[in-house]
C-alpha positions as CSV (number, residue, x, y, z in Angstrom):
1,M,-18.4,-10.0,-75.6
2,A,-21.3,-10.5,-73.2
3,A,-22.3,-14.0,-72.0
4,R,-25.1,-15.2,-74.3
5,H,-28.1,-17.5,-74.5
6,Y,-27.9,-20.9,-76.2
7,I,-31.0,-22.2,-78.1
8,N,-31.2,-25.0,-80.6
9,G,-27.5,-25.2,-81.0
10,D,-27.1,-21.4,-81.7
11,W,-25.6,-18.7,-79.6
12,I,-28.2,-15.8,-79.1
13,D,-26.7,-12.4,-78.5
14,E,-29.9,-10.7,-77.5
15,G,-31.2,-8.7,-74.5
16,E,-30.1,-5.9,-72.2
17,T,-26.4,-5.9,-71.4
18,K,-25.7,-6.2,-67.6
19,D,-22.5,-6.2,-65.6
20,S,-21.2,-9.1,-63.5
21,L,-19.1,-8.1,-60.5
22,D,-16.3,-9.5,-58.5
23,P,-17.7,-9.7,-54.9
24,A,-14.3,-9.4,-53.4
25,T,-13.6,-6.1,-55.0
26,G,-16.8,-4.8,-56.4
27,K,-15.1,-4.4,-59.8
28,V,-16.7,-5.3,-63.1
29,L,-15.6,-8.7,-64.4
30,G,-17.6,-8.7,-67.6
31,Q,-21.1,-8.5,-69.1
32,Y,-24.0,-10.8,-69.9
33,R,-27.2,-10.6,-71.9
34,A,-30.3,-10.6,-69.8
35,G,-33.0,-13.0,-71.0
36,S,-36.8,-12.6,-71.3
37,A,-40.0,-14.6,-71.2
38,A,-40.0,-14.7,-75.0
39,L,-36.6,-16.3,-75.1
40,A,-37.6,-18.7,-72.3
41,D,-40.7,-19.7,-74.4
42,Q,-38.5,-20.1,-77.5
43,A,-36.1,-22.4,-75.7
44,A,-38.9,-24.5,-74.1
45,A,-40.5,-24.9,-77.5
46,V,-37.3,-26.1,-79.0
47,A,-36.7,-28.6,-76.2
48,R,-40.3,-29.8,-76.6
49,E,-40.0,-30.4,-80.3
50,T,-36.6,-32.1,-79.9
51,F,-38.0,-34.4,-77.3
52,D,-41.2,-35.2,-79.3
53,T,-39.7,-35.6,-82.8
54,T,-36.3,-37.1,-82.4
55,S,-34.9,-40.4,-81.1
56,W,-33.0,-38.8,-78.2
57,A,-35.3,-40.3,-75.6
58,A,-34.7,-43.8,-76.9
59,A,-30.9,-43.5,-77.3
60,P,-29.1,-44.4,-74.0
61,R,-25.7,-45.0,-75.6
62,L,-25.8,-41.6,-77.2
63,R,-26.8,-39.9,-73.9
64,A,-23.9,-41.7,-72.2
65,S,-21.5,-40.4,-74.8
66,V,-22.7,-36.9,-74.4
67,L,-22.1,-37.0,-70.7
68,F,-18.7,-38.5,-71.0
69,E,-17.8,-35.8,-73.5
70,L,-19.1,-33.1,-71.2
71,A,-17.0,-34.5,-68.3
72,D,-13.9,-34.4,-70.6
73,R,-14.5,-30.9,-71.6
74,L,-15.1,-29.7,-68.1
75,E,-11.8,-31.4,-67.2
76,A,-10.1,-29.5,-70.0
77,A,-11.6,-26.2,-68.8
78,R,-11.0,-27.0,-65.1
79,A,-8.3,-24.3,-64.6
80,E,-10.2,-21.6,-66.5
81,L,-13.4,-22.4,-64.6
82,T,-11.7,-22.6,-61.2
83,D,-10.2,-19.1,-61.7
84,L,-13.6,-17.8,-62.8
85,I,-15.5,-19.3,-59.9
86,V,-13.0,-17.6,-57.5
87,A,-13.5,-14.3,-59.3
88,E,-17.2,-14.2,-59.9
89,N,-18.5,-16.3,-56.9
90,G,-15.9,-15.1,-54.3
91,K,-15.2,-18.6,-52.8
92,L,-11.8,-19.9,-51.9
93,R,-9.6,-21.5,-54.7
94,R,-9.7,-24.9,-52.9
95,E,-13.5,-24.6,-52.7
96,A,-13.7,-23.8,-56.4
97,A,-11.3,-26.7,-57.2
98,G,-13.6,-29.0,-55.2
99,E,-16.6,-27.7,-57.1
100,M,-15.0,-28.6,-60.4
101,M,-14.1,-32.1,-59.2
102,G,-17.6,-32.6,-58.1
103,A,-19.1,-31.5,-61.4
104,I,-16.8,-33.8,-63.4
105,S,-17.6,-36.7,-61.1
106,E,-21.4,-36.1,-61.4
107,A,-21.2,-36.1,-65.3
108,R,-19.2,-39.3,-65.3
109,Y,-21.4,-41.0,-62.7
110,Y,-24.6,-40.4,-64.7
111,A,-22.9,-41.2,-68.0
112,G,-22.5,-44.7,-66.5
113,L,-26.1,-44.8,-65.3
114,A,-27.5,-43.7,-68.7
115,R,-27.2,-47.2,-70.0
116,T,-28.7,-48.9,-67.0
117,V,-32.2,-47.4,-66.8
118,L,-34.1,-50.6,-66.3
119,G,-37.7,-51.5,-66.0
120,R,-39.2,-54.9,-65.1
121,T,-41.4,-57.6,-66.4
122,Q,-43.8,-59.9,-64.5
123,E,-46.4,-62.5,-65.3
124,T,-49.3,-61.7,-63.0
125,A,-51.4,-64.7,-64.1
126,P,-50.8,-67.5,-66.7
127,G,-50.2,-65.7,-70.0
128,N,-50.8,-62.2,-68.6
129,F,-47.7,-60.0,-68.8
130,S,-47.0,-56.7,-67.2
131,L,-44.1,-54.7,-68.7
132,L,-43.1,-51.8,-66.4
133,H,-41.1,-49.4,-68.5
134,R,-39.0,-46.5,-67.3
135,E,-39.0,-43.6,-69.8
136,P,-38.0,-39.9,-69.7
137,A,-40.5,-37.5,-68.2
138,G,-40.1,-35.0,-71.1
139,V,-38.7,-31.4,-71.0
140,A,-36.8,-30.4,-67.8
141,A,-36.1,-26.9,-66.7
142,V,-33.1,-26.6,-64.5
143,I,-32.9,-23.5,-62.3
144,V,-29.4,-23.1,-61.0
145,P,-28.3,-21.2,-57.8
146,W,-25.2,-19.0,-57.6
147,N,-23.4,-20.6,-54.7
148,A,-22.1,-23.6,-56.7
149,P,-23.0,-22.7,-60.3
150,V,-21.1,-25.6,-61.9
151,T,-21.7,-28.5,-59.6
152,L,-25.3,-27.7,-58.9
153,L,-26.0,-27.3,-62.6
154,V,-24.4,-30.7,-63.5
155,R,-26.1,-32.3,-60.5
156,S,-29.5,-31.8,-62.1
157,L,-28.5,-31.7,-65.8
158,A,-26.6,-35.0,-65.8
159,P,-29.5,-37.2,-64.5
160,A,-32.0,-35.3,-66.7
161,I,-29.8,-36.2,-69.8
162,A,-29.1,-39.7,-68.6
163,A,-32.9,-40.2,-68.2
164,G,-33.5,-39.0,-71.8
165,C,-35.1,-35.6,-71.1
166,T,-34.4,-32.4,-73.1
167,V,-33.4,-29.4,-71.0
168,V,-33.7,-25.7,-70.6
169,I,-31.3,-24.1,-68.1
170,K,-31.8,-20.8,-66.3
171,P,-28.5,-19.8,-64.6
172,A,-28.1,-17.5,-61.7
173,P,-27.7,-13.8,-62.6
174,Q,-24.8,-13.5,-60.1
175,T,-22.6,-16.0,-62.0
176,P,-23.3,-15.7,-65.8
177,L,-19.7,-15.7,-66.9
178,I,-19.1,-19.0,-65.2
179,H,-22.2,-20.4,-66.9
180,E,-21.0,-19.1,-70.3
181,V,-17.9,-21.2,-70.1
182,V,-19.9,-24.3,-69.0
183,M,-22.2,-23.8,-71.9
184,R,-19.2,-23.6,-74.3
185,C,-18.2,-27.0,-72.9
186,I,-21.7,-28.3,-73.5
187,A,-21.9,-26.8,-77.0
188,D,-18.5,-28.4,-77.9
189,C,-19.7,-32.0,-77.2
190,P,-19.7,-33.6,-80.7
191,S,-22.4,-36.1,-80.0
192,L,-24.9,-33.6,-78.6
193,P,-27.9,-33.1,-81.0
194,K,-29.2,-29.6,-81.5
195,G,-32.1,-28.6,-79.2
196,V,-31.4,-31.1,-76.4
197,I,-29.7,-28.6,-74.1
198,N,-30.7,-24.9,-74.2
199,S,-30.0,-22.0,-71.8
200,V,-31.5,-18.6,-71.2
201,N,-29.8,-16.0,-68.9
202,E,-31.8,-14.3,-66.1
203,L,-31.8,-10.8,-64.6
204,G,-34.7,-10.9,-62.2
205,S,-37.3,-13.7,-62.2
206,E,-38.9,-13.3,-65.6
207,V,-37.2,-16.3,-67.3
208,G,-37.8,-18.5,-64.3
209,E,-41.4,-17.6,-64.0
210,A,-41.9,-18.3,-67.7
211,L,-40.4,-21.7,-67.5
212,V,-42.4,-22.6,-64.4
213,A,-45.6,-21.6,-66.2
214,S,-44.8,-23.1,-69.6
215,N,-47.0,-25.9,-70.9
216,A,-43.9,-27.2,-72.8
217,V,-42.0,-28.0,-69.6
218,D,-42.7,-31.2,-67.7
219,V,-40.2,-31.1,-64.8
220,I,-38.7,-28.3,-62.8
221,S,-35.4,-29.0,-61.0
222,F,-34.6,-26.1,-58.6
223,T,-32.0,-25.6,-55.9
224,G,-32.4,-22.5,-53.8
225,S,-34.4,-21.0,-50.9
226,S,-37.5,-22.5,-49.4
227,A,-39.4,-19.2,-50.1
228,T,-38.6,-19.4,-53.8
229,G,-39.4,-23.1,-53.8
230,K,-42.9,-22.3,-52.5
231,R,-43.4,-19.7,-55.3
232,I,-42.3,-22.3,-57.8
233,M,-44.8,-24.8,-56.4
234,A,-47.6,-22.3,-56.7
235,G,-46.6,-21.3,-60.2
236,A,-46.3,-24.9,-61.4
237,A,-49.7,-25.9,-59.9
238,P,-51.8,-24.9,-63.0
239,T,-49.8,-27.1,-65.3
240,L,-49.2,-29.9,-62.6
241,K,-45.5,-30.1,-63.3
242,R,-43.3,-32.6,-61.5
243,L,-41.0,-30.8,-59.0
244,S,-37.5,-31.6,-57.8
245,L,-36.7,-29.1,-55.1
246,E,-33.6,-28.9,-52.9
247,L,-34.4,-26.0,-50.7
248,G,-33.2,-24.3,-47.5
249,G,-31.5,-25.8,-44.6
250,K,-30.7,-25.1,-40.9
251,A,-28.3,-27.9,-40.2
252,P,-27.9,-28.7,-36.5
253,S,-24.6,-30.2,-35.3
254,I,-25.0,-32.1,-32.0
255,V,-21.9,-32.4,-29.8
256,F,-21.7,-34.8,-26.8
257,P,-19.0,-34.8,-24.1
258,D,-17.4,-38.0,-25.3
259,A,-16.8,-36.5,-28.8
260,D,-13.2,-36.0,-30.0
261,M,-13.3,-32.2,-29.4
262,D,-10.4,-31.4,-31.7
263,Q,-12.1,-33.3,-34.5
264,A,-15.5,-31.7,-33.8
265,V,-14.1,-28.1,-33.8
266,R,-12.1,-28.8,-36.9
267,E,-15.0,-30.3,-38.8
268,L,-17.5,-27.7,-37.6
269,T,-15.3,-24.7,-38.4
270,G,-15.0,-25.9,-41.9
271,G,-18.5,-27.2,-42.1
272,S,-20.1,-23.9,-41.0
273,L,-17.9,-21.5,-42.9
274,V,-17.7,-23.4,-46.2
275,M,-18.5,-20.8,-49.0
276,A,-18.7,-18.2,-46.2
277,G,-21.7,-20.1,-44.8
278,Q,-23.6,-19.7,-48.0
279,M,-24.4,-23.4,-48.4
280,C,-27.7,-25.0,-47.7
281,V,-26.1,-27.9,-45.8
282,A,-23.6,-25.8,-43.9
283,A,-23.6,-26.3,-40.1
284,A,-25.9,-23.5,-38.8
285,R,-26.7,-24.5,-35.2
286,F,-24.3,-26.0,-32.7
287,L,-26.3,-28.0,-30.1
288,V,-23.9,-28.8,-27.3
289,H,-24.3,-30.9,-24.2
290,E,-24.2,-28.7,-21.1
291,A,-21.4,-30.7,-19.6
292,C,-19.0,-29.8,-22.4
293,A,-20.5,-26.5,-23.5
294,A,-17.9,-24.2,-21.9
295,D,-15.0,-26.2,-23.4
296,F,-16.6,-26.4,-26.8
297,I,-17.4,-22.7,-26.9
298,A,-13.9,-21.7,-25.9
299,R,-12.4,-23.9,-28.6
300,M,-14.9,-22.6,-31.3
301,K,-14.3,-19.0,-30.4
302,A,-10.5,-19.5,-30.8
303,S,-11.0,-21.4,-34.0
304,Y,-13.3,-18.8,-35.5
305,A,-11.1,-15.9,-34.4
306,A,-8.1,-17.5,-36.1
307,V,-9.9,-17.7,-39.5
308,R,-8.4,-15.5,-42.0
309,T,-11.0,-13.8,-44.2
310,G,-9.9,-12.6,-47.6
311,P,-10.0,-13.0,-51.4
312,G,-10.5,-16.5,-52.7
313,A,-7.4,-16.1,-54.9
314,D,-5.1,-15.5,-51.9
315,P,-3.7,-18.9,-50.7
316,E,-3.6,-17.5,-47.1
317,S,-7.4,-16.9,-47.1
318,Q,-9.5,-19.4,-45.1
319,M,-12.9,-17.9,-45.8
320,G,-13.9,-15.9,-48.9
321,S,-16.4,-13.2,-49.5
322,L,-20.2,-13.3,-49.5
323,I,-21.8,-13.2,-53.0
324,D,-22.4,-9.5,-53.0
325,T,-22.6,-6.4,-50.7
326,D,-26.4,-6.6,-50.4
327,N,-26.0,-10.0,-48.7
328,R,-23.0,-8.7,-46.6
329,D,-25.2,-6.0,-45.3
330,R,-28.1,-8.4,-44.7
331,V,-25.9,-10.6,-42.6
332,A,-24.5,-7.6,-40.7
333,R,-28.1,-6.7,-39.7
334,L,-28.5,-10.3,-38.4
335,I,-25.4,-9.9,-36.3
336,E,-26.9,-6.9,-34.6
337,Q,-30.1,-8.8,-34.1
338,A,-28.1,-11.6,-32.5
339,S,-26.5,-9.1,-30.2
340,D,-29.9,-8.1,-29.0
341,E,-31.6,-11.5,-28.7
342,G,-28.7,-13.7,-27.6
343,T,-25.2,-13.6,-26.0
344,M,-22.5,-12.5,-28.4
345,L,-19.6,-14.9,-28.2
346,L,-17.6,-13.6,-31.1
347,K,-18.9,-10.7,-33.2
348,G,-18.2,-10.6,-36.9
349,T,-17.1,-7.4,-38.5
350,R,-16.4,-5.9,-41.9
351,P,-12.6,-6.1,-42.5
352,G,-10.9,-2.9,-43.5
353,G,-8.0,-2.0,-45.6
354,S,-7.9,-3.7,-49.0
355,L,-11.1,-5.6,-48.2
356,T,-13.2,-2.5,-47.5
357,D,-15.0,-2.6,-50.8
358,G,-15.6,-6.3,-50.9
359,A,-18.5,-8.4,-49.5
360,F,-16.5,-9.6,-46.5
361,L,-17.5,-10.4,-43.0
362,T,-15.6,-12.3,-40.3
363,P,-17.3,-15.2,-38.5
364,T,-19.9,-14.7,-35.8
365,L,-20.8,-17.0,-33.0
366,F,-23.6,-16.3,-30.5
367,A,-25.5,-18.2,-27.8
368,I,-29.2,-18.3,-27.7
369,D,-31.8,-20.0,-25.5
370,D,-35.1,-19.3,-27.3
371,V,-35.6,-21.9,-30.0
372,R,-38.5,-19.9,-31.3
373,S,-36.3,-17.0,-32.3
374,P,-36.1,-16.2,-36.1
375,L,-32.3,-16.5,-35.6
376,V,-32.9,-20.2,-34.8
377,Q,-35.8,-20.8,-37.1
378,E,-34.7,-19.1,-40.3
379,E,-31.9,-19.9,-42.7
380,L,-29.3,-17.1,-42.2
381,F,-27.0,-18.1,-45.1
382,G,-23.8,-16.5,-44.0
383,P,-20.9,-16.9,-41.5
384,I,-23.1,-16.6,-38.4
385,V,-23.8,-19.6,-36.2
386,S,-25.8,-20.1,-33.0
387,V,-24.9,-22.2,-29.9
388,E,-27.6,-23.9,-27.9
389,T,-27.3,-26.4,-25.0
390,F,-29.1,-29.6,-24.1
391,A,-29.2,-31.9,-21.1
392,D,-29.9,-35.3,-22.6
393,E,-30.5,-37.2,-25.8
394,A,-34.3,-36.4,-25.9
395,E,-33.7,-32.7,-25.6
396,A,-31.0,-32.9,-28.3
397,V,-33.4,-34.6,-30.7
398,A,-36.2,-32.2,-29.9
399,K,-34.0,-29.1,-30.5
400,A,-32.5,-30.6,-33.7
401,N,-36.1,-31.1,-35.0
402,A,-37.4,-27.8,-33.8
403,T,-37.2,-26.0,-37.1
404,R,-39.3,-26.6,-40.2
405,Y,-36.1,-27.6,-42.2
406,G,-34.7,-31.1,-42.5
407,L,-31.9,-31.0,-45.1
408,A,-28.8,-32.1,-43.1
409,A,-27.4,-32.6,-39.7
410,S,-24.3,-33.9,-38.0
411,L,-23.6,-35.7,-34.7
412,F,-20.3,-36.0,-32.7
413,T,-19.9,-38.8,-30.3
414,R,-17.8,-41.9,-29.8
415,D,-20.8,-44.0,-28.7
416,L,-21.9,-46.1,-31.7
417,N,-25.3,-47.0,-30.2
418,R,-26.1,-43.3,-29.5
419,S,-25.0,-42.3,-33.0
420,M,-27.5,-44.8,-34.5
421,R,-30.3,-43.9,-32.1
422,L,-30.0,-40.2,-32.9
423,S,-29.3,-40.5,-36.6
424,R,-32.6,-42.3,-36.9
425,A,-34.5,-39.8,-34.7
426,I,-33.3,-36.7,-36.5
427,R,-35.6,-35.6,-39.3
428,A,-33.1,-34.8,-42.0
429,G,-32.2,-36.2,-45.4
430,T,-28.5,-36.5,-44.5
431,V,-26.9,-37.2,-41.1
432,W,-23.1,-37.1,-40.9
433,L,-21.4,-38.9,-38.0
434,N,-18.3,-37.2,-36.6
435,C,-17.9,-35.1,-39.7
436,H,-19.8,-32.5,-41.7
437,T,-20.4,-31.6,-45.4
438,R,-19.4,-34.9,-47.2
439,L,-21.2,-34.8,-50.6
440,F,-20.5,-37.0,-53.6
441,A,-22.3,-38.3,-56.7
442,E,-23.1,-41.8,-55.4
443,G,-24.9,-40.7,-52.2
444,E,-28.5,-39.3,-52.4
445,T,-29.2,-35.9,-50.9
446,G,-32.4,-34.1,-50.3
447,G,-34.7,-32.7,-47.6
448,Y,-37.5,-33.4,-45.3
449,R,-40.3,-30.9,-44.7
450,H,-39.5,-27.4,-46.0
451,S,-36.1,-28.5,-47.2
452,G,-37.6,-29.9,-50.4
453,L,-39.0,-32.7,-52.6
454,G,-37.2,-35.6,-54.2
455,R,-33.5,-36.5,-54.2
456,L,-30.4,-35.5,-56.1
457,H,-27.2,-37.5,-56.5
458,G,-27.2,-41.3,-56.6
459,I,-29.5,-43.7,-58.4
460,E,-32.5,-42.0,-57.0
461,G,-31.4,-38.8,-58.7
462,L,-32.8,-40.2,-61.9
463,N,-36.3,-40.7,-60.5
464,D,-37.5,-37.1,-60.8
465,F,-36.7,-37.2,-64.5
466,L,-38.4,-40.6,-65.2
467,E,-41.9,-41.9,-65.6
468,T,-43.0,-45.5,-65.2
469,K,-45.3,-46.9,-67.9
470,H,-47.3,-50.1,-67.5
471,V,-47.8,-52.1,-70.7
472,Y,-50.2,-55.0,-70.2
473,L,-50.6,-58.0,-72.5
474,E,-52.8,-61.1,-72.2
475,A,-51.0,-63.4,-74.5
476,G,-52.7,-66.5,-73.3
477,T,-51.2,-70.0,-72.7
478,V,-50.3,-72.7,-75.1
């Protein structure tokens, strides 16, 4: 059976049947039904009617129950989903297990917040009362990326539900089988009313474009590339939708001579190669003080060279595959470009043997001086990282802020005052001190500049799904 759509509480087995592949082997894992603009419009209409005609938006206890039930069902399906994430996404088993833990945590966190969406009241003059009420924004379309298809779905879905929105989900075409299991967990929640959560599979961009253009949709929550985010902004302009966008990143990691080098190398090896570098907050640029550059580079080369690339299901693997062979070949071309424009420190290659048919590349490390190079300016989204040097704090900050991105950064130093100075000066939504890639439900994440709009995680994660209404009364005085 192919992975299906889910609309108004019913499974819809409609559309062209397409294959889903294992990126580690190229073999077919299963099939899914491709969606259409007509199905997207149908799902949006159902979500609109459900929002407008039911009590869902005014039932915080019900919404909390749904999210707790979803967390329990994800917990029950944890083993099945972990195996499927490894198979369909290509990431390591420990990465897949971490993704499931994150998704369950997100659902439970926002279940708790669902009953604490509070407004405020004030008396602006004697007998004059202002009631500031927080209420759901309406219908939310959640467009999910392939690199963390469970966590990044729940990260948007849970606050939308907690706020009182109804939802249409568009999953990534690379991970439809994972999404089918998640939707089964959702459909199995006994407290969930029909029509609140709907889902339409995607093949190209037809479904996403229909949701962005739909008059029935009030909010778009999208995680993905900055280029696609810009297209969504343009497509949403005629209907003036609210946008929650977590977009591309080019995370700089700044290393000073007083850093614990063992810790820095350990953190940055993991932080740059997480999900084979296919993570928007992955460390993408190593900015190293010239006094410790030679030592750091030698250590990083040795660390990268020791990384064992292989299937995510193999417990000996330390980095999995890219999402597909097209992306493998794209990154391979970037490696050749880096050889021409910079100094190759460690050149990534395609492994042979049993990995020949998979989307595998070993890590690449290269040095470059030209901050204007596309290799520095663009998100490369793979296991390829640049090294740049700096002479002082001012140059470090200038280079860290030299791209149009501002999603995340990290800083390695034992000097507390320096860490506070630089963390304030770096234009990024998250700055990690002496570590990299720490993400959790309680802490807001989001980007400056071309890295997006709004915030996800944390209390502020609700804001993009809420409106504030001012109700004014002149009651007079006694």
